[in-house]
SEFIZA-3560 file (N, C-alpha, C; in Angstrom, 3 decimals):
REM SEFIZA-3560
<numar><xx>95.238</xx><yy>41.417</yy><zz>183.490</zz><atom>N</atom></numar>
<numar><xx>96.397</xx><yy>40.588</yy><zz>183.257</zz><atom>CA</atom></numar>
<numar><xx>97.296</xx><yy>41.196</yy><zz>182.186</zz><atom>C</atom></numar>
<numar><xx>96.703</xx><yy>41.755</yy><zz>181.147</zz><atom>N</atom></numar>
<numar><xx>97.506</xx><yy>42.310</yy><zz>180.068</zz><atom>CA</atom></numar>
<numar><xx>98.130</xx><yy>43.640</yy><zz>180.458</zz><atom>C</atom></numar>
<numar><xx>97.617</xx><yy>44.283</yy><zz>181.495</zz><atom>N</atom></numar>
<numar><xx>98.192</xx><yy>45.529</yy><zz>181.989</zz><atom>CA</atom></numar>
<numar><xx>99.475</xx><yy>45.314</yy><zz>182.759</zz><atom>C</atom></numar>
<numar><xx>99.795</xx><yy>44.067</yy><zz>183.022</zz><atom>N</atom></numar>
<numar><xx>100.991</xx><yy>43.736</yy><zz>183.795</zz><atom>CA</atom></numar>
<numar><xx>102.271</xx><yy>44.177</yy><zz>183.083</zz><atom>C</atom></numar>
<numar><xx>102.309</xx><yy>44.041</yy><zz>181.779</zz><atom>N</atom></numar>
<numar><xx>103.518</xx><yy>44.361</yy><zz>181.023</zz><atom>CA</atom></numar>
<numar><xx>103.478</xx><yy>45.748</yy><zz>180.398</zz><atom>C</atom></numar>
<numar><xx>102.493</xx><yy>46.534</yy><zz>180.771</zz><atom>N</atom></numar>
<numar><xx>102.335</xx><yy>47.873</yy><zz>180.230</zz><atom>CA</atom></numar>
<numar><xx>103.342</xx><yy>48.825</yy><zz>180.874</zz><atom>C</atom></numar>
<numar><xx>103.982</xx><yy>49.637</yy><zz>180.079</zz><atom>N</atom></numar>
<numar><xx>104.946</xx><yy>50.614</yy><zz>180.584</zz><atom>CA</atom></numar>
<numar><xx>104.212</xx><yy>51.785</yy><zz>181.222</zz><atom>C</atom></numar>
<numar><xx>104.758</xx><yy>52.289</yy><zz>182.303</zz><atom>N</atom></numar>
<numar><xx>104.167</xx><yy>53.423</yy><zz>182.997</zz><atom>CA</atom></numar>
<numar><xx>104.714</xx><yy>54.710</yy><zz>182.382</zz><atom>C</atom></numar>
<numar><xx>103.877</xx><yy>55.514</yy><zz>181.718</zz><atom>N</atom></numar>
<numar><xx>104.379</xx><yy>56.735</yy><zz>181.073</zz><atom>CA</atom></numar>
<numar><xx>104.881</xx><yy>57.769</yy><zz>182.076</zz><atom>C</atom></numar>
<numar><xx>104.322</xx><yy>57.779</yy><zz>183.277</zz><atom>N</atom></numar>
<numar><xx>104.756</xx><yy>58.736</yy><zz>184.295</zz><atom>CA</atom></numar>
<numar><xx>106.188</xx><yy>58.425</yy><zz>184.722</zz><atom>C</atom></numar>
<numar><xx>106.482</xx><yy>57.153</yy><zz>184.909</zz><atom>N</atom></numar>
<numar><xx>107.836</xx><yy>56.756</yy><zz>185.309</zz><atom>CA</atom></numar>
<numar><xx>108.851</xx><yy>57.095</yy><zz>184.213</zz><atom>C</atom></numar>
<numar><xx>108.458</xx><yy>56.883</yy><zz>182.978</zz><atom>N</atom></numar>
<numar><xx>109.342</xx><yy>57.194</yy><zz>181.848</zz><atom>CA</atom></numar>
<numar><xx>109.628</xx><yy>58.694</yy><zz>181.784</zz><atom>C</atom></numar>
<numar><xx>108.601</xx><yy>59.520</yy><zz>181.995</zz><atom>N</atom></numar>
<numar><xx>108.788</xx><yy>60.978</yy><zz>181.991</zz><atom>CA</atom></numar>
<numar><xx>109.663</xx><yy>61.423</yy><zz>183.159</zz><atom>C</atom></numar>
<numar><xx>109.490</xx><yy>60.796</yy><zz>184.315</zz><atom>N</atom></numar>
<numar><xx>110.316</xx><yy>61.141</yy><zz>185.474</zz><atom>CA</atom></numar>
<numar><xx>111.787</xx><yy>60.849</yy><zz>185.201</zz><atom>C</atom></numar>
<numar><xx>112.050</xx><yy>59.713</yy><zz>184.590</zz><atom>N</atom></numar>
<numar><xx>113.429</xx><yy>59.353</yy><zz>184.277</zz><atom>CA</atom></numar>
<numar><xx>114.032</xx><yy>60.318</yy><zz>183.260</zz><atom>C</atom></numar>
<numar><xx>113.262</xx><yy>60.682</yy><zz>182.254</zz><atom>N</atom></numar>
<numar><xx>113.751</xx><yy>61.625</yy><zz>181.249</zz><atom>CA</atom></numar>
<numar><xx>113.996</xx><yy>62.993</yy><zz>181.875</zz><atom>C</atom></numar>
<numar><xx>113.118</xx><yy>63.416</yy><zz>182.770</zz><atom>N</atom></numar>
<numar><xx>113.253</xx><yy>64.701</yy><zz>183.454</zz><atom>CA</atom></numar>
<numar><xx>114.522</xx><yy>64.720</yy><zz>184.310</zz><atom>C</atom></numar>
<numar><xx>114.749</xx><yy>63.661</yy><zz>185.067</zz><atom>N</atom></numar>
<numar><xx>115.944</xx><yy>63.582</yy><zz>185.902</zz><atom>CA</atom></numar>
<numar><xx>117.214</xx><yy>63.567</yy><zz>185.057</zz><atom>C</atom></numar>
<numar><xx>117.180</xx><yy>62.874</yy><zz>183.929</zz><atom>N</atom></numar>
<numar><xx>118.346</xx><yy>62.825</yy><zz>183.039</zz><atom>CA</atom></numar>
<numar><xx>118.663</xx><yy>64.216</yy><zz>182.488</zz><atom>C</atom></numar>
<numar><xx>117.625</xx><yy>64.971</yy><zz>182.118</zz><atom>N</atom></numar>
<numar><xx>117.841</xx><yy>66.339</yy><zz>181.609</zz><atom>CA</atom></numar>
<numar><xx>118.440</xx><yy>67.230</yy><zz>182.687</zz><atom>C</atom></numar>
<numar><xx>117.950</xx><yy>67.114</yy><zz>183.917</zz><atom>N</atom></numar>
<numar><xx>118.489</xx><yy>67.934</yy><zz>184.996</zz><atom>CA</atom></numar>
<numar><xx>119.953</xx><yy>67.601</yy><zz>185.275</zz><atom>C</atom></numar>
<numar><xx>120.287</xx><yy>66.324</yy><zz>185.234</zz><atom>N</atom></numar>
<numar><xx>121.678</xx><yy>65.929</yy><zz>185.448</zz><atom>CA</atom></numar>
<numar><xx>122.581</xx><yy>66.442</yy><zz>184.324</zz><atom>C</atom></numar>
<numar><xx>122.080</xx><yy>66.376</yy><zz>183.104</zz><atom>N</atom></numar>
<numar><xx>122.853</xx><yy>66.872</yy><zz>181.959</zz><atom>CA</atom></numar>
<numar><xx>123.057</xx><yy>68.378</yy><zz>182.068</zz><atom>C</atom></numar>
<numar><xx>122.016</xx><yy>69.098</yy><zz>182.484</zz><atom>N</atom></numar>
<numar><xx>122.124</xx><yy>70.551</yy><zz>182.652</zz><atom>CA</atom></numar>
<numar><xx>123.138</xx><yy>70.883</yy><zz>183.743</zz><atom>C</atom></numar>
<numar><xx>123.135</xx><yy>70.116</yy><zz>184.820</zz><atom>N</atom></numar>
<numar><xx>124.082</xx><yy>70.339</yy><zz>185.905</zz><atom>CA</atom></numar>
<numar><xx>125.519</xx><yy>70.103</yy><zz>185.418</zz><atom>C</atom></numar>
<numar><xx>125.703</xx><yy>69.082</yy><zz>184.580</zz><atom>N</atom></numar>
<numar><xx>127.022</xx><yy>68.790</yy><zz>184.031</zz><atom>CA</atom></numar>
<numar><xx>127.540</xx><yy>69.972</yy><zz>183.216</zz><atom>C</atom></numar>
<numar><xx>126.681</xx><yy>70.509</yy><zz>182.329</zz><atom>N</atom></numar>
<numar><xx>127.092</xx><yy>71.654</yy><zz>181.509</zz><atom>CA</atom></numar>
<numar><xx>127.365</xx><yy>72.886</yy><zz>182.369</zz><atom>C</atom></numar>
<numar><xx>126.550</xx><yy>73.086</yy><zz>183.391</zz><atom>N</atom></numar>
<numar><xx>126.738</xx><yy>74.248</yy><zz>184.250</zz><atom>CA</atom></numar>
<numar><xx>128.062</xx><yy>74.165</yy><zz>185.011</zz><atom>C</atom></numar>
<numar><xx>128.389</xx><yy>72.985</yy><zz>185.477</zz><atom>N</atom></numar>
<numar><xx>129.651</xx><yy>72.806</yy><zz>186.205</zz><atom>CA</atom></numar>
<numar><xx>130.861</xx><yy>73.010</yy><zz>185.305</zz><atom>C</atom></numar>
<numar><xx>130.695</xx><yy>72.726</yy><zz>184.016</zz><atom>N</atom></numar>
<numar><xx>131.800</xx><yy>72.901</yy><zz>183.071</zz><atom>CA</atom></numar>
<numar><xx>131.831</xx><yy>74.294</yy><zz>182.464</zz><atom>C</atom></numar>
<numar><xx>130.941</xx><yy>75.169</yy><zz>182.905</zz><atom>N</atom></numar>
<numar><xx>130.973</xx><yy>76.554</yy><zz>182.472</zz><atom>CA</atom></numar>
<numar><xx>130.181</xx><yy>76.871</yy><zz>181.225</zz><atom>C</atom></numar>
<numar><xx>129.460</xx><yy>75.918</yy><zz>180.688</zz><atom>N</atom></numar>
<numar><xx>128.658</xx><yy>76.155</yy><zz>179.481</zz><atom>CA</atom></numar>
<numar><xx>127.234</xx><yy>76.506</yy><zz>179.905</zz><atom>C</atom></numar>
<numar><xx>127.048</xx><yy>77.755</yy><zz>180.308</zz><atom>N</atom></numar>
<numar><xx>125.769</xx><yy>78.180</yy><zz>180.854</zz><atom>CA</atom></numar>
<numar><xx>124.678</xx><yy>78.260</yy><zz>179.794</zz><atom>C</atom></numar>
<numar><xx>125.047</xx><yy>78.558</yy><zz>178.572</zz><atom>N</atom></numar>
<numar><xx>124.051</xx><yy>78.636</yy><zz>177.493</zz><atom>CA</atom></numar>
<numar><xx>123.420</xx><yy>77.263</yy><zz>177.252</zz><atom>C</atom></numar>
<numar><xx>124.233</xx><yy>76.226</yy><zz>177.162</zz><atom>N</atom></numar>
<numar><xx>123.701</xx><yy>74.872</yy><zz>176.957</zz><atom>CA</atom></numar>
<numar><xx>122.901</xx><yy>74.420</yy><zz>178.175</zz><atom>C</atom></numar>
<numar><xx>123.394</xx><yy>74.775</yy><zz>179.343</zz><atom>N</atom></numar>
<numar><xx>122.690</xx><yy>74.425</yy><zz>180.568</zz><atom>CA</atom></numar>
<numar><xx>121.300</xx><yy>75.046</yy><zz>180.588</zz><atom>C</atom></numar>
<numar><xx>121.191</xx><yy>76.304</yy><zz>180.207</zz><atom>N</atom></numar>
<numar><xx>119.897</xx><yy>76.982</yy><zz>180.199</zz><atom>CA</atom></numar>
<numar><xx>118.949</xx><yy>76.349</yy><zz>179.181</zz><atom>C</atom></numar>
<numar><xx>119.470</xx><yy>75.988</yy><zz>178.025</zz><atom>N</atom></numar>
<numar><xx>118.628</xx><yy>75.382</yy><zz>177.002</zz><atom>CA</atom></numar>
<numar><xx>118.112</xx><yy>74.016</yy><zz>177.466</zz><atom>C</atom></numar>
<numar><xx>118.957</xx><yy>73.251</yy><zz>178.098</zz><atom>N</atom></numar>
<numar><xx>118.540</xx><yy>71.932</yy><zz>178.575</zz><atom>CA</atom></numar>
<numar><xx>117.546</xx><yy>72.077</yy><zz>179.720</zz><atom>C</atom></numar>
<numar><xx>117.704</xx><yy>73.114</yy><zz>180.533</zz><atom>N</atom></numar>
<numar><xx>116.736</xx><yy>73.350</yy><zz>181.611</zz><atom>CA</atom></numar>
<numar><xx>115.366</xx><yy>73.732</yy><zz>181.053</zz><atom>C</atom></numar>
<numar><xx>115.339</xx><yy>74.429</yy><zz>179.923</zz><atom>N</atom></numar>
<numar><xx>114.064</xx><yy>74.736</yy><zz>179.270</zz><atom>CA</atom></numar>
<numar><xx>113.409</xx><yy>73.439</yy><zz>178.798</zz><atom>C</atom></numar>
<numar><xx>114.204</xx><yy>72.553</yy><zz>178.219</zz><atom>N</atom></numar>
<numar><xx>113.684</xx><yy>71.257</yy><zz>177.785</zz><atom>CA</atom></numar>
<numar><xx>113.188</xx><yy>70.457</yy><zz>178.988</zz><atom>C</atom></numar>
<numar><xx>113.917</xx><yy>70.533</yy><zz>180.104</zz><atom>N</atom></numar>
<numar><xx>113.500</xx><yy>69.840</yy><zz>181.319</zz><atom>CA</atom></numar>
<numar><xx>112.195</xx><yy>70.416</yy><zz>181.842</zz><atom>C</atom></numar>
<numar><xx>112.022</xx><yy>71.715</yy><zz>181.725</zz><atom>N</atom></numar>
<numar><xx>110.777</xx><yy>72.339</yy><zz>182.167</zz><atom>CA</atom></numar>
<numar><xx>109.599</xx><yy>71.855</yy><zz>181.324</zz><atom>C</atom></numar>
<numar><xx>109.805</xx><yy>71.690</yy><zz>180.030</zz><atom>N</atom></numar>
<numar><xx>108.755</xx><yy>71.167</yy><zz>179.167</zz><atom>CA</atom></numar>
<numar><xx>108.392</xx><yy>69.736</yy><zz>179.575</zz><atom>C</atom></numar>
<numar><xx>109.411</xx><yy>68.931</yy><zz>179.887</zz><atom>N</atom></numar>
<numar><xx>109.157</xx><yy>67.578</yy><zz>180.360</zz><atom>CA</atom></numar>
<numar><xx>108.400</xx><yy>67.593</yy><zz>181.687</zz><atom>C</atom></numar>
<numar><xx>108.735</xx><yy>68.561</yy><zz>182.545</zz><atom>N</atom></numar>
<numar><xx>108.065</xx><yy>68.673</yy><zz>183.834</zz><atom>CA</atom></numar>
<numar><xx>106.585</xx><yy>68.990</yy><zz>183.647</zz><atom>C</atom></numar>
<numar><xx>106.271</xx><yy>69.851</yy><zz>182.689</zz><atom>N</atom></numar>
<numar><xx>104.870</xx><yy>70.172</yy><zz>182.412</zz><atom>CA</atom></numar>
<numar><xx>104.127</xx><yy>68.926</yy><zz>181.917</zz><atom>C</atom></numar>
<numar><xx>104.766</xx><yy>68.146</yy><zz>181.058</zz><atom>N</atom></numar>
<numar><xx>104.161</xx><yy>66.907</yy><zz>180.574</zz><atom>CA</atom></numar>
<numar><xx>103.977</xx><yy>65.918</yy><zz>181.722</zz><atom>C</atom></numar>
<numar><xx>104.959</xx><yy>65.874</yy><zz>182.612</zz><atom>N</atom></numar>
<numar><xx>104.900</xx><yy>64.976</yy><zz>183.764</zz><atom>CA</atom></numar>
<numar><xx>103.734</xx><yy>65.341</yy><zz>184.670</zz><atom>C</atom></numar>
<numar><xx>103.562</xx><yy>66.626</yy><zz>184.938</zz><atom>N</atom></numar>
<numar><xx>102.457</xx><yy>67.077</yy><zz>185.772</zz><atom>CA</atom></numar>
<numar><xx>101.120</xx><yy>66.724</yy><zz>185.144</zz><atom>C</atom></numar>
<numar><xx>100.997</xx><yy>66.888</yy><zz>183.840</zz><atom>N</atom></numar>
<numar><xx>99.750</xx><yy>66.557</yy><zz>183.138</zz><atom>CA</atom></numar>
<numar><xx>99.486</xx><yy>65.049</yy><zz>183.191</zz><atom>C</atom></numar>
<numar><xx>100.527</xx><yy>64.253</yy><zz>183.011</zz><atom>N</atom></numar>
<numar><xx>100.373</xx><yy>62.801</yy><zz>183.046</zz><atom>CA</atom></numar>
<numar><xx>99.999</xx><yy>62.322</yy><zz>184.438</zz><atom>C</atom></numar>
<numar><xx>100.592</xx><yy>62.931</yy><zz>185.469</zz><atom>N</atom></numar>
<numar><xx>100.246</xx><yy>62.553</yy><zz>186.843</zz><atom>CA</atom></numar>
<numar><xx>98.813</xx><yy>62.941</yy><zz>187.164</zz><atom>C</atom></numar>
<numar><xx>98.377</xx><yy>64.096</yy><zz>186.702</zz><atom>N</atom></numar>
<numar><xx>97.002</xx><yy>64.526</yy><zz>186.936</zz><atom>CA</atom></numar>
<numar><xx>96.025</xx><yy>63.596</yy><zz>186.226</zz><atom>C</atom></numar>
<numar><xx>96.370</xx><yy>63.208</yy><zz>185.033</zz><atom>N</atom></numar>
<numar><xx>95.505</xx><yy>62.295</yy><zz>184.275</zz><atom>CA</atom></numar>
<numar><xx>95.485</xx><yy>60.917</yy><zz>184.947</zz><atom>C</atom></numar>
<numar><xx>96.629</xx><yy>60.492</yy><zz>185.456</zz><atom>N</atom></numar>
<numar><xx>96.731</xx><yy>59.190</yy><zz>186.103</zz><atom>CA</atom></numar>
<numar><xx>95.919</xx><yy>59.154</yy><zz>187.385</zz><atom>C</atom></numar>
<numar><xx>95.957</xx><yy>60.224</yy><zz>188.179</zz><atom>N</atom></numar>
<numar><xx>95.212</xx><yy>60.245</yy><zz>189.433</zz><atom>CA</atom></numar>
<numar><xx>93.715</xx><yy>60.372</yy><zz>189.185</zz><atom>C</atom></numar>
<numar><xx>93.321</xx><yy>61.071</yy><zz>188.126</zz><atom>N</atom></numar>
<numar><xx>91.897</xx><yy>61.217</yy><zz>187.839</zz><atom>CA</atom></numar>
<numar><xx>91.290</xx><yy>59.938</yy><zz>187.271</zz><atom>C</atom></numar>
<numar><xx>92.098</xx><yy>59.122</yy><zz>186.608</zz><atom>N</atom></numar>
<numar><xx>91.581</xx><yy>57.886</yy><zz>186.026</zz><atom>CA</atom></numar>
<numar><xx>91.520</xx><yy>56.756</yy><zz>187.039</zz><atom>C</atom></numar>
<numar><xx>92.260</xx><yy>56.865</yy><zz>188.133</zz><atom>N</atom></numar>
<numar><xx>92.244</xx><yy>55.812</yy><zz>189.159</zz><atom>CA</atom></numar>
<numar><xx>91.155</xx><yy>56.020</yy><zz>190.087</zz><atom>C</atom></numar>
//
C-alpha cells in the first residue's frame, strides 16, 4: 500500500534523458555544436544510469 505513492526512478531517468536529447538537438539546430556535444555526453551518462536502474529493476522483480 505504501509503495503506491513511491516515485519510479527509471521513469524519472527516462524523462531526464529525453530532456537532455531535446536540448542537445536544439543547440545543434542553432549551430552550437560544442554545447550540443557536451549535452550529449551528459545524456550518455544518464543513459548508463538508466540501463543500470532498469537492470536492477528487472532483477528485483
